Every structure is written in structure tokens, then in C-alpha cells.
N, C-alpha and C positions, 0 to 999 in steps of 0.2 A: 504494500500499498503504499509505502514510502516513494517508491519508484515515480509514482504520479504526480507528487508534489511540487519537484522543480519545474516538470513541463505546465502544471497550471500558473505557478508564477512567473515563467517565462511568458506564457499567454498573456497574463495580467500586463508584465510588463511591455510586451509589443502594442497592446491595445492602448495603452496607457500614451505610448510613445506616438502612436497614429492619431490620438485625440488631441494631443500637442500640436503636431504637424499641421493638421487639418486649422486648428485655431490659429497658428502663426500664417499660414498660407491665407487664409482669411482677412487677417488682420493686414499683411502686406498689399493684397487686392484691394481690399477697401482703401487702405492710405493712398497707393498709386491712383486710384480712381478719382478720390478727391484732390490729389495733388495735379493729374491730367486737367480736371475740370477747372481749377483755379489758374493754371495756364490757360487755357483757351479763355476764360473769363477776362484776364489779365490782356489777351491781346484782343479782345472786342472792345475792352475798355479804352485801351491806347490808339485802337484805330479809330474809336468815336471821338478822341480828344485830340488828333492830330491836326496839323495845320494843313488844309490843303489847299 
């Protein structure tokens, strides 16, 4: 019975790493999307206020 215990711990650790990876990836996608949206907003703002 003790032979199965390390496998269960390994499976739990792998699942934990997967959850952390998904959360980190989601954070970077959300941050990157907001950064890109801010850059586009800046381009529109500068284009609107440019001397023509």
C-alpha cells in the first residue's frame, strides 16, 4: 500500500504545477492584452492631437 503513496503525491504536485501554469499564463495574456490596448489608445490619442 505504501507503493501507491509517492505516485499520488506526484500526481497532486503535477496538478498543482499545471494550475499555477494556467494562472500565470492567464495573467500574462490579460496583462499583454491591456498593454496592447493601451498602446493602441495612445496611438489614437496622439493621432487626434497631431498638428495637421
